[in-house]
C-alpha positions as CSV (number, residue, x, y, z in Angstrom):
1,M,58.7,132.5,95.9
2,D,58.3,129.5,93.7
3,E,58.5,126.9,96.5
4,T,58.7,123.9,94.2
5,A,61.5,125.3,92.1
6,A,63.4,126.4,95.1
7,F,63.1,123.0,96.7
8,E,64.2,121.2,93.5
9,R,67.4,123.3,93.4
10,E,68.2,122.0,96.9
11,R,67.1,118.4,96.4
12,P,70.5,117.0,95.1
13,R,72.3,118.5,98.1
14,L,69.8,117.2,100.5
15,L,70.0,113.7,99.0
16,R,73.8,113.8,99.4
17,I,73.5,114.8,103.1
18,A,70.8,112.2,103.8
19,G,72.6,109.5,101.8
20,R,75.9,109.9,103.6
21,I,74.3,110.0,107.0
22,L,72.0,107.0,106.5
23,R,74.1,105.0,103.9
24,D,71.0,104.1,102.0
25,N,69.8,105.8,98.9
26,A,66.2,104.6,99.3
27,E,66.1,105.9,102.8
28,A,67.6,109.2,101.7
29,E,64.9,109.6,99.0
30,D,62.2,109.0,101.7
31,I,63.8,111.5,104.1
32,V,64.0,114.2,101.4
33,Q,60.4,113.5,100.4
34,R,59.3,114.0,104.0
35,T,61.3,117.2,104.0
36,W,59.3,118.4,101.0
37,L,56.0,117.5,102.8
38,R,57.1,119.5,105.9
39,L,57.9,122.5,103.7
40,H,54.6,122.2,101.8
41,S,52.6,122.1,105.1
42,T,54.5,124.7,107.2
43,E,53.0,128.0,107.8
44,A,56.2,129.5,109.2
45,V,58.0,132.3,107.5
46,I,61.3,130.9,106.2
47,D,64.1,133.5,105.8
48,N,66.8,131.0,104.9
49,L,65.3,128.1,102.8
50,P,68.6,126.2,102.3
51,G,69.3,126.3,106.0
52,W,65.8,125.3,107.0
53,L,65.8,122.4,104.6
54,T,69.2,121.2,105.8
55,T,68.0,121.3,109.4
56,V,64.8,119.5,108.7
57,T,66.5,116.8,106.6
58,T,69.2,116.2,109.2
59,R,66.8,116.0,112.1
60,L,64.7,113.5,110.1
61,C,67.9,111.5,109.6
62,L,68.5,111.6,113.3
63,D,65.0,110.3,114.1
64,R,65.6,107.5,111.6
65,L,68.9,106.6,113.2
66,R,67.4,106.6,116.7
67,A,64.5,104.4,115.7
68,P,64.4,101.2,117.8
69,K,64.6,98.9,114.8
70,P,67.9,99.1,112.9
71,I,68.0,100.0,109.3
72,L,68.9,96.9,107.3
73,V,71.3,97.2,104.4
74,D,71.5,94.6,101.7
75,D,75.1,93.5,101.5
76,M,74.9,92.9,97.8
77,A,73.6,96.4,97.2
78,F,76.1,98.1,99.5
79,P,78.6,99.1,96.8
80,S,76.0,101.3,95.1
81,L,75.6,103.2,98.4
82,I,79.1,104.6,98.3
83,E,79.2,105.7,94.6
84,D,79.3,109.3,95.8
85,P,83.1,109.9,96.4
86,A,82.6,111.7,99.7
87,D,80.9,108.7,101.3
88,A,84.4,107.2,101.9
89,L,86.6,110.2,102.1
90,A,86.6,110.5,105.9
91,L,87.6,106.8,106.2
92,A,90.6,107.1,103.9
93,D,93.1,106.5,106.7
94,T,91.5,103.3,108.0
95,V,92.7,99.8,107.0
96,G,90.6,96.7,106.5
97,I,87.3,98.0,108.0
98,A,84.1,98.0,106.0
99,L,82.5,101.4,105.8
100,Q,79.2,100.3,107.2
101,V,80.8,98.7,110.2
102,V,82.9,101.8,111.0
103,L,79.9,104.2,110.8
104,D,77.8,101.9,112.9
105,R,80.2,102.5,115.7
106,L,79.0,106.1,115.9
107,T,76.0,107.4,117.8
108,P,73.4,109.2,115.7
109,S,74.7,112.6,116.9
110,E,78.3,111.6,116.3
111,R,77.5,110.5,112.8
112,V,75.7,113.7,112.0
113,A,78.4,115.9,113.4
114,F,81.1,113.9,111.6
115,V,79.4,113.8,108.2
116,L,78.3,117.5,108.2
117,H,81.7,118.8,109.2
118,D,84.1,116.4,107.5
119,S,82.2,115.9,104.3
120,F,80.3,119.2,103.9
121,S,82.5,121.6,105.9
122,F,79.6,122.8,108.0
123,D,80.8,125.0,110.9
124,F,80.2,123.8,114.4
125,S,77.7,126.6,115.2
126,T,75.5,125.4,112.4
127,I,75.9,121.7,113.5
128,A,75.1,122.7,117.1
129,A,71.9,124.4,116.0
130,I,70.8,121.3,114.1
131,L,71.7,119.0,117.1
132,S,70.3,121.4,119.7
133,T,73.6,121.6,121.5
134,T,76.5,123.9,121.9
135,P,79.3,124.5,119.3
136,A,81.8,123.1,121.8
137,A,79.7,119.9,122.2
138,A,79.3,119.6,118.4
139,R,83.1,119.8,118.0
140,K,83.6,117.1,120.6
141,L,81.0,114.8,118.9
142,A,82.9,115.2,115.6
143,S,86.2,114.6,117.2
144,R,85.0,111.5,119.0
145,A,83.6,110.2,115.8
146,R,86.8,110.8,114.0
147,S,88.8,108.9,116.6
148,K,86.5,105.9,116.2
149,V,86.8,105.8,112.4
150,R,90.5,106.6,112.4
151,P,92.0,104.5,115.1
152,Q,95.4,105.6,116.4
153,G,98.2,103.3,115.3
154,V,96.4,101.7,112.4
155,Q,98.4,103.4,109.7
156,R,101.4,105.7,109.8
157,R,100.7,109.2,108.7
158,R,102.1,109.9,105.2
159,A,105.0,112.3,104.8
160,D,104.3,115.6,103.1
161,W,106.0,114.5,99.9
162,E,103.8,111.4,99.8
163,V,100.7,113.5,100.1
164,V,101.7,115.9,97.4
165,D,102.7,113.1,95.0
166,A,99.5,111.2,95.7
167,F,97.5,114.3,95.0
168,L,99.2,115.0,91.7
169,A,98.7,111.4,90.6
170,A,95.0,111.5,91.5
171,A,94.6,114.8,89.7
172,R,96.2,113.4,86.5
173,Q,94.2,110.2,86.6
174,G,90.9,112.0,87.3
175,N,90.5,110.0,90.6
176,F,88.0,112.3,92.3
177,E,87.6,110.0,95.3
178,Q,91.3,110.1,96.1
179,L,91.4,113.9,95.6
180,L,88.7,114.3,98.2
181,A,90.5,112.0,100.6
182,L,93.6,114.0,100.4
183,L,92.0,117.4,101.0
184,A,91.1,119.0,104.4
185,P,87.4,120.0,104.7
186,A,88.3,123.8,104.7
187,V,91.0,123.6,102.1
188,V,91.8,126.8,100.2
189,V,93.4,127.4,96.8
190,A,94.7,131.0,96.2
191,G,96.9,132.7,93.6
192,D,99.4,135.5,93.9
193,E,99.1,138.5,91.6
194,A,101.3,137.1,88.9
195,A,99.5,133.7,88.9
196,I,96.1,135.4,88.7
197,S,97.4,137.4,85.8
198,A,98.4,134.1,84.2
199,G,94.9,132.8,84.5
200,T,94.7,130.9,87.8
201,P,91.7,131.3,90.1
202,T,91.9,134.1,92.7
203,R,90.5,131.9,95.5
204,I,88.6,128.6,95.8
205,E,87.4,127.2,99.1
206,G,86.1,123.8,100.2
207,R,87.1,120.2,99.5
208,S,84.5,119.5,96.8
209,A,85.3,122.7,94.8
210,V,89.0,122.2,95.0
211,A,88.8,118.5,94.0
212,T,86.5,119.4,91.1
213,M,89.1,122.0,89.9
214,F,92.0,119.5,89.9
215,N,90.1,116.4,88.7
216,G,91.7,115.3,85.5
217,A,94.1,118.3,85.6
218,A,97.8,118.9,86.5
219,K,99.0,116.8,83.6
220,A,101.8,119.3,82.8
221,A,102.7,119.7,86.5
222,L,106.0,118.3,87.6
223,P,107.4,117.7,91.1
224,V,109.6,120.4,92.5
225,F,110.9,121.8,95.7
226,I,109.7,125.2,96.7
227,D,111.8,126.7,99.4
228,G,112.7,123.1,100.4
229,R,109.1,122.0,100.6
230,P,107.7,119.3,98.2
231,G,105.4,120.9,95.7
232,A,104.8,121.0,91.9
233,A,105.0,123.4,89.0
234,W,103.4,123.8,85.6
235,F,106.1,123.9,83.0
236,H,105.8,125.2,79.4
237,R,108.6,124.5,77.0
238,G,110.9,123.5,79.8
239,S,110.4,126.6,81.9
240,P,108.3,126.8,85.1
241,R,105.3,129.2,84.7
242,V,103.3,128.6,87.9
243,A,104.3,126.8,91.1
244,F,101.8,124.8,93.2
245,D,102.9,125.5,96.8
246,F,101.3,122.9,99.0
247,R,100.6,123.2,102.7
248,V,100.1,119.7,104.3
249,V,98.7,119.5,107.8
250,G,97.8,116.2,109.5
251,G,98.4,114.2,106.4
252,V,96.0,116.1,104.2
253,V,96.3,119.2,102.0
254,S,95.0,122.3,103.8
255,R,96.1,125.0,101.3
256,I,97.6,125.3,97.8
257,D,99.0,128.6,96.7
258,F,99.6,129.3,93.0
259,R,102.8,131.3,92.8
260,A,104.1,132.8,89.5
261,D,106.3,135.5,91.0
262,P,109.6,135.3,89.0
263,A,111.6,135.5,92.2
264,V,109.8,132.2,93.3
265,L,110.1,130.4,90.0
266,E,113.8,131.0,89.5
267,H,114.6,129.2,92.8
268,L,112.5,126.1,92.1
269,I,114.4,122.8,92.2
270,R,113.2,119.9,90.1
271,R,112.7,116.7,92.0
272,D,111.9,113.1,91.1
273,A,108.5,111.8,92.1
274,G,108.9,110.3,95.6
275,E,112.0,112.3,96.4
276,Q,111.8,113.4,100.0
277,R,114.4,116.1,100.2
278,S,116.7,118.3,98.1
């Protein structure tokens, strides 16, 4: 195995993980460099290099967060620390609270569980192994963190049509950050047989992959009702060709089905953007 080449392939992902946990690009670089040194010096047989590197990087982040002296963040430099869209995605429902202040409410373990699950869609078994705890405990850590950064009663939950319309607007405008904020961590995009034949993807999973697919797209998609639900459809010369059937759960998009079955398309009802019901 070319150890250096394998590590360099993983480096960008490790930097994103460390950067989102620590909120400091310089600290993240240092952590990832220490991970490299650990890899270079270990004599252990590594069966799953990406998993090993993720675990080492995250545990080094935990050690840094648990250090007696707090990590100082230059307020003037802070905006550069959230240039990656996913840094703020889990905080999209909060109002008037600075990112650094919100994350500082979390314990190191809460922050790790929250970031790995909500930003990277890690399953709780993997998070539990990294934190040396149980999956149930890891789930509680993430839930507790989520409740701290999304206080109840701060902002009303958006209606399904508001989520759909906001998603379409973000897609057209190429607003990647907003797309991420509107997608569930384990979001799925899938196509029926007719849609796949028309050229849509068979299946895409995960917030980042789905946001990347829609970023700057959907310019020809218009708002519709699909079986009474707010959705969208791609029109060509005035006729619907593919419907975007949204499933919204908890104020975010959990699934989008591309549907091109004629029986579905013929019953679409056009709606105005912002229209709540047919």
